N, C-alpha and C positions, 0 to 999 in steps of 0.2 A: 356116438355112430350112428351113422348114414345110413336111415329105414331102407328098405329092401323096394318097396312099391311106393310112387308117390308122385306128385307133380310139383315142380320147382319153379319158380318164377325168376326168371333174369332178363337180360338185356341181348341182343344181338350182335353177333362179335363181324359183323361185314359193315355195311358201309356207316355215315354219319348220321342217317337218320335217328337211330337208337330205338327201334321196337321192341316193344314188350313182347318176351317170348314166354311159353307155358313147356318146358320139359319134361315128356311123360316119360317115366321109368320103370323097369320092371328087373329085378334083380341084378341093379346097379349097371342095364343097360337101356342107353336113350333110345326109343322105338318109334316116339313120333313127337313134332311139336306143333303147337297149336298158340294162338293168341288172343289174350281178352278182349271181348267186344268192346269194353269199358276201356282198352289201354289207352292212356292220356295222348301218347305219341302217334299210333296208329288205326285205334278203335279198330281192329278186329283183322285189319289188312296184313298181308305179309309178301313179299317177294319170290320168288323160286329159290332164291338163296338162302333167306333167314327159312325158309319152311321145310327145305329138303339138302340144304347143303351142307348139313352138321357130321358127315360120316366120316369126315375126312381125321376125326377122333380114334377111329376104330380102323386105320388104313394099315395093312402090314408092314408098310416101308417107314411106319411112324418108328423114332429113334426112341426107346424110354428106357435107356443104361446111357450113365456115362463113358466118354471113349475120347482116348488119346491116339492118335497118328502113330505107325509102331515105326517110321522112319523121321528123325528130326528134318524139317525144311529150312534147307537155306534161302536168305533172300537172293531173288533172281530166279530161283529154282523151283518157288513153289508150285505143284500142282493139284491140281484136284482129285479128292479121292471119291468116288459114288461107290466103288466097291469095298463093301465090310470086311473084306479080309487086309484092307490096307490099314484097319484100326483094331484097336484090343479096349476090348470092355474093362473097367476098372471101376474101383468103388467110387462113391462121392469126396470120399476123404480124400484120396489118393489124386481124384479129378482136381479138386479145389484148392490142394496144396501146391499141384503142379502151376497151375494156373497161377496162383499168387505168388510162388518163388519166381517162375517166368516176369511177370507185370511187375516187380518190384523190383529185378535185377535190371530191369531196363529203363526203369524211372530214375534207379541209384545212379544209373549209368549215365543216362542223357538228359534227364530233366522231365519237365511239363510238357518241353514239345514236343517229346516223342510219345505221348500217348493219348490217345483219340478214342470216344465211344459215340455208337451211332445206338440210340434208344429206338421205341417203337410205337407205331400210334395203333398197335394191333393188342398189346399190352395196357393193363390198368395203370390210372392216375396213381395208385403206392407204387408199382413196379418203376414206372417212368422216374418219379421223384426220389426213389432210392438209389437209381442208377445212376441218376447225374447228381445225387448228392455224394455217391462213393468216389465219382473222379474229380469233383470239385474239394470233396474234403482232405483225401488222401493223396490224392496225384496231383493237386493244387493245379488243374488243369480247365481251363473253359472249351475244351475241343469237344463240345458236345452240341449233338444233331440228333435229328430225326427226320420223316420223311417230309414234312411239310415245308423243306426247302427244295423240294422237288414238286412241289402243287401247289400250296398257297402262299407261300414267303411273300411274294410280291404283295398279296393283297393285305397281308398283315403289315408290311411295312408300311404303304399307303394309308390304311387306314390309322398307323399308329401317328402318321406325320400330319393326317388332318383333322382327327380328331380324337386320340390318344387312346384307342381301344381298337384292338384287332379280331373282335368277335365278331357274328351275324350279332345286328342291331335288334332283331326282333324274332318271334316265334315264326319257324315254316308254316303253320295251320293258320296265323293270320293271312294267308293268301286268297281264301274266301272272303274276307273283307275288304281286298285290294277293288278299287275302280278300275285301275290300269295297273299292268306290271312287264316289266322289262325281264324276257330270260336270254341272258348271254353266254356264251361258251361253258354251255352245259346240256349235254344231251340226258336231261333228268329222267327220261320215260326208263334209260339202261343204268344211268349211274345212282338215282337217289329214286327209286320207283312209286314208294308211299306219298314223298310230297309231290310227286308226278300227278298224280290220281287227285291231290288236293288243288293242282293246278287248274287239272279237267274241271273238277268240280266247280273251282270257282268262275270258270266261262261257259259252262253248261248248266248250274243250278243257280249262280248268283249273278250272271251277265257282267261278269269282269272283260275287260278288254285285255288280250296277252299280246306284247309285240315280242318276237321271235327274232335275235339276230345272233346267226350262226352261220356259217360257209356249208354246211350239211342239212341237207333237208331231213332233219329229225321229226320223229311221232309229232310233237307238239307244235310243230306247223302246219297241222292239221286242223288244231283248235286256235290259232292265231287270227287276230285282226289284221296283223301286218307281218310279213317274216320278209326281213333285212338282211340278204344271202351276200355279205362281204367276203373279200378275200380274207385269206389268213392274216394275221399282223396288223389289220389298217384301224382298230379298236380307235385309237385315240384321234385319228381324223375323223371318223364318221361319229364317234358321241361328243366331240369336239364341238362337230356341225351341227347337232342337235344342242347344244349349249348357244351355239353362235344364232340360231332361230329363235331362240328363248329370250336371248338380250334383246335381239332385232326387233323381235313384236312386244317386247315389255312384258312377256306372260311369267315373269318371276317375282318370286315374293320379296317386296323389299321389305317389310318389315321384320320377316325372318332373318334377312340377310343384315340388317342393321343391326338388330338385338342380340345374335349369336353367331355371326362369321366376322372374318375378317381377310384383310388382303383382296378383297372384292375389285378394285378399280383394275391394280395389276392383272388381274386373272382376265376380266374384261377385255380388257387390252390387247392381251395375246389370243384370246378367241375369235378375232376380227378378221383373220386370213381363214379362218376355217368356215369360208361359206358352202353350202351346199353344192355347189360344182364343183369345186374344189374337193369336197370329200368324195362325191362322185368318180372322179378322174382316178382317186387312188384306191377306192375301197368296191367298186362297182356297182354300188347301188345308186338306184334311181334318185337323184335329188329330191323328186316329189315324194317319195316315200320316208326321206329323212324327214322332211317337212312335216309330214302328216305323224310321224312317230314323234317328233318334239312338242309338237301342239298337244297330243294326246296325252305325252304322261305331264305337260305341266299345268293343264285343265282340270287332270283329275283330282278330286277330293282326297283320297287314300291311293297314292302308287307307291310301290317297290321296286327295287330290284335285285334280281336272283342271279348269281353266277358262280360258275366252277372253273376247271384248270384251262379253259380255252382263254380266260383273260390273264392270268397271271403267268402263264408258262410261256414268257417271250422274253427278249431282251429289253422290250419295254414293257415288260408286266409290269412295274409300279406305275409306270404312267397310264396303261390302262386302265388300271383299279381307279387312280386320280380321275380319271375322267369320268367316271362313272359318280365317284364320289362328289366333284363338281357339282354334276345335275342335281342330286339330292340337295346339295345346300343350296343352289340355286332356286329351287322350286321349294324349299320347307318340307320336304317328301321324306323327313326323318325327326324322329323324338315324339310319334305318335303310334299308338296300335294300328296297324293295317298299312305301314311304310314301311322305308328304311332302307337297308345295304346290307345284303345277306348271302355273304359267299357261302356257299354249300362244301362243306367238308366231306373229302372222299371218305375216309376210313371212319372206324366206330368210333377211334379215340385220338383223333390228330388233334381235336380241338382241346381235349384233356392232358393230352403229352406237351403241347407246349404251356399249357396253363402251369404246368408240373414241372417246368425249366428245361425241358429237354431242348434247349437253344443256345448256339454258342455265345450270344450277346447279352441273356438274360438268366438272371436268377428264377425261380417260380413267382408267379404272379408279374412276369413280363418287369422286373426290376432289373435295370441295367445294373451288368457288371461291371461298369466303371466309374458307377458313381458310389464314393465312398460312405455313405450311409447305409446303400445298400449292404453292401460286404460287411459291415458291421453288426447289422442284423442278424444274417446266416452264420457269421462266425459265433456269434452268443448264442444262435438256437443251435448250434452245431457242435458247441464247445471246442472250437478252434482259435487259436492265438490270434491277438489283435495284431493284423497285417497278413495274416496268414492266408487268405483266399487270393485269386489271382486278381487283378481289375483290369486284367488286358481284354480285348474279346478274343474269344475263340475263333478256329476256324468252321466253316461250313461243310456238310457232307461234299461237296463239289472239291472244296477247298483240301480237306483231309485228305481225298483220295488224292489231288494232284501233289500234295506235300509229303507222300510215302516216299521215302529216300533214305541214304546214309545221314543225311544232316537233318532228318524229316520227323516224319510220321513212323515209327516202329512198331506199336502194338498197336491194334484195333481189337475192340471190343464191339460186338453185333448180336443185340437181342432183338429178334425177330424180323430184322429188316433184310433184304435182299438186294445189295447194291448192285451186282451183276445181272440183274435183271431191270432196276430202274435207275442205274445212270446214264445219261446218255453218251454215245461215243464210247460203244461198248470193249472194242476191240482196246481202247487205252486204258479203260477200265482195268481191264484182265491182266494187262502188262503190269499196272500198279499193285494190283492184288500181288501177283509173282515178286513182288520188291520186299513184302514185309518180311519183318522180322519175328511176329507172333499175332496170331491171330486165335481169338476167343469167338465159339458161335453159341450162342445160347438159344434154341428152336424146338419146335417139332419133328424137323425133315431135314435130311440131308438135300441143298439144294443147290441151286449154281454158285452162291455165295459161300455157304457153310462147308460145302465140300472141299473148301480150301483152309479150312481151320485145322488148327494144332489140336484143340482138345474141342470135346461138343458137348455141352452142358443142355441134358433134355431136360426140356420144362413141360409145364402142363398144358392144357388149352383152357379155353377159357370156362367149360362148363368143370373143371376140378378145382376152382379155386375160388376165392371169393377178392373181392375188390369192388371200384368203382370205374364207369364210364363218364364221360361227358360229351354229349351229342353236339351236332352242329348248332342245335337250340340253347346251348349252354347250360342245358339240364343235367346235372350230374345223377344218374341211376346206380342201380345196385346192380353188380354179378355176382352170383352166387354160386357154391359149390355146391353139381347136383350129382357128381360122381367120384368116385374116389380115383386119385391119380392111377394112371394106368404104370405097370411097370414099375421104374424106380424114378419117373418123373418126378417134378417137383414145381410148387410155383414161383414163378421169376422173384419173387419179393423174398422167399426166404433162401433163393440160389444165392441172391447177391448179399443178405445179410452175413449169412456164413462165409462167403470168400471175402466181406469188408473186415469181418475181425481178424482173418487171418491176415490181411493184408496190413493192417493196423498193428498186429504184433510182431510183423518182419519189419515193417518201418520203425520200432522201436516208439511207439508213442503210448501212451497208456490206455489200455483197456477201459471203455465205459459202456455206458448202457445205451447209448446213443445207435445201436444195431439190437438191443433185444428187444422185438415186439411178439405180442402174444397173440395179435391177429392185425389184418390190415386196419381197422378202423382208428387203430391209434398211427399209425401213420399219416393218413387223411389229415387228423386232428393234429398232430405236429405241423403240417404243411399249413392248416388253417391259421395255426398260433402267429404267423409271419404275413401270409399271404391274406389279406383281410376280405378279398372277395368270396374266397371259400371258410370264413371264420364260422359261419353257421350251419356250413355242412356236415353233420353227425349223422353217422351212420342209421340210428333211431329216427330222425328226420325224416331218411329217404326209403323206410321201408316199405312202402307202398305205391308212393308217388315221388319222383326227383325233384329236387329243387334248382330251378336257373340261377345261375350267377349272374350278377354277386349277391350274396347272401352274409349279410353284413354284421348278424350277430345271430345268439340260438333261437330271437324271437322272427327274426327277420323273414317274411313270406318267400322270397326270391322276388325276381326280376326278369317277367316275361318278355318288355322291350325295354332299350335303355335311351338315356339321351332327353327325357324329357324335360329338363330344366336346363341343364347344362350339359358340355361335353368335358371327358376328363381332362382333356387339355387346356379347357377354360371356352376360348371359342372356337369354333369349327374354322378351318385353314382352306379358303380356296390356294391351288395350286395351279399357277400359268404354263402352259404346256405347248411341245413343239411336237411334231410328227417325223419320227423317223424310222427308216423302214428296216425290214427284218435283217438279221445280219446274212443271212443267205438266200439269195431271191434266185428264180429259175433263168435258167441261160440256154444256150442251143444245147450242151452237153448233158445238162439235167432240167428240162423244161418243165416238170410238175412238181407243185408243192405236197410234201407228206407233213399230215397230220396227223397225233396219234391219240388214243384214248382208248376207254372202258368198253366192255360189252356187258349185258345184262348177265350172264350167265358166271361170270368170272369177274375176279377181284384182287387188285394190288398186284403183287407179281405171280402170282399163279400157286406159290406155295400151298394154300389152302386149298382153292376151289380145282386144282389141278388133281388133289390127290382125293377129290370127292368126286363123285358121281355128275357134278354140274360138268365134267370135262367128256362124257359123253354127249351131254346138249350141244358143247361147241368145242370140237374134239382139234379142232387145226386151226391155223391161222388163215385167214384171208384178206386179199385187200380190195375194199371198194374203190371202184374204178366208173366213171360216168361212161354210158352208152358210146357219147361222142368220141371221147378220147380211146375207149376200147375197140371201136370201127376204126378209128385214125393207126393205132398200133396192130392192128389184126388178133385180137384179143378177144374170147367168147367165154361166156360163163363158165366158171369151172377150170379153164386153162390153167398150166403151171406159167408163173411167168417170175422174172427175174427182176429184182426192185436193187437199184445200185444209188448210192449216196457217194460222195467225196472219201466218206469213212470204211463203207462196207458193202457189203453185199450179202443176200437174201435170196430164196426161192418158195416162193407159196401159192396158191391157188387163187385165182381170180374170183370177185363177185361183181359182176356187173350190175350199177344198179341206180337209179336216179337221185337216192340218198346222196350220193357224191356230185357236187356240182364240178363243170367242166373245168381242167387245170387243176382238181384237188384231189388225191386219193388218200385214203384212210385204211392205219394198220392198227389193230390192238395187240400192245405190249405185253400178253400175258406169256409168248410162247417162246421158250429158249432155244426149240429147233430153227425158229422164225424169227428171232428175236427183233424187234422193230427198234431197239436202242443201239442197233449196231450201226443204224443209217443216223441217227439224231444228232442236232449239231450240237458240242457243249462250248457254245458261245453262252454269257450268262448274264442279266440284266445287272448291271453296275451297283445298285442301291442293295435290291435284296439276295441275290449271287445267286439266282434262281435260272436254270438252262432254258433254254429255248425249244421244247420238244413240240412246237407247234407249228413250226414255219422249217423245214428242211429242203432242199432240192434234190429229186429224184429224177432219175430215168426208168421207166418200164419196158421192157423186150419179153418175148416168147422165151420160155425155156421147155426143156425135154421134160415128160412125165417122170423118167428116171430120176432127175436131179432133185426132185420134191425130197424133201426130209421125211424120216420114217416116224411119225409121231409115237409108235408103238415101242420103237428102239429108244426115244429118250429117257434119259438117266431118272429123270425126276417125275415122270408122268405119272398118273397115279393109277395106274391100273391095277384092278384084285384080281 
């Protein structure tokens, strides 16, 4: 029985910082959010989303009853259904039986190739573990992915290639112990506000020197010792030029290189062409700033690199991340407190979802699906016959979308993701969604994606269930049920288990206890029985303070920083690099570079924050444009403008600001009525399969005010 008046400690459901929250509850209503001043992650600080953005829970547009479309959707004729009159409310038994019948029929007819699932970085470790388990163990497919493919996939691939681990090497709060730190491809103040506070404190209180490498004049530039305002897509040239300087001036750490790395000579040879002059001609950054940055980073006692999506979201995303890793290996700024390679995770549980196996190439714990021994371990854990699991790599999110068709993916299960906002080239995505034979949506709201579904399974919010999130620091923390589920909504893990039992029965496989759990703690223990990095993560141990993985056993204290003695792959590997331009460069027809990203008030595809009063703080899409470009185009602040790429057109208001560099415009990606991803390029990095969101060629022209979309009229905007 949940008590009526209480305070419940939990973890924030928004960005990857993982702030500690206290939910104040009266009569099962959350009326206030605070944070403990001794909170290990955020130390009494919260951003506006964490403190005030929880009200989406109570939005009247939330779906809390299972629903099935009234009319059967035919492939090629699938339509969106925002109007509730197009759905019929059903019982959970009917919804789950219908879902199981349709999924099993498609699987038995077309095989594992036809099945695919999008897991969710907003859901818990336990939810994601079970959903990938269901598709792998019952439908024998590795077509399992989630939004890490659209954010840090290239960072994951590069880190695995170079050191054998894909997580942040250090703890974000260690920034106060950096002498020098590089911030690149991250507008940290808006994307990870609490980490940004720690970065500012490192500069103002501890005397650290910050180097900002970013094409926009983000707020952290005001605190930086150096700002390298590069052109988007030129990271390899710039950071390799820094490596060139370090090599030429012999500023590298020879002892570290000799003892802990390999392939140095081949790497060093490839850096010869990356002179500061060459990098200046490509990146637009003054060669002297490149030299200063190289010397500053190399000479530091403790230096670190922090990056976000501005590094991986390119067709050269893997090479971009490798250029950063090369710098750390070259100088030995890794494997110690106050150093490291630190990709800042964008969503609350993108690290945990990846750890839990929500990826097409890896089981939980980054165990390759193509390796026989790994498959055998999971077959034993999941009570599957020898050879039953699929040994072939699955499709990524973008590949799943591209494979939809008569001889490809026919059934798609979407838990909490919104590909109709997050995929690039959305006109193509819409066409592909229309071709599906069966679509299952497990979510809180009808959004741009779930409105295409055949069946809607209403899930609870994070405040209505138990589980764990793993933050960007690799810290596994408790999520606690604070209020009863609204309506008939159910926790994701319970929905999955009940559905899996039905599927198992229809497939004629013996009913086992492998879908019977009394509590999410049992699910995490099951995962930890095979994933050694989670072996010591047990609920009783994280009741007050989370543990940072790896946690090797029940006595292990956790790991604040990695690689103190060795790398998981043995030696860190240098990678030779070449610079390749972005897939689409500006030209006479499309003279500007579009880059996309987040703003402080919104998050992910907007499904949660646009159903919150956060939408009142930033209610419409704006395009940031430099005053010089605006003057050339005759655009004034707040004018309506038309933005076009080779893939689509949107109309929105202009925000004329020096935050945008000349030649570069910025649009946030949260707004369905002016979706930035209608414009973005669906070219992908060949290694990580991540799209190039950060460089698309566009043109901007004046539009009539009456052409502006009406935010009040959009089907998914969360007005009360």
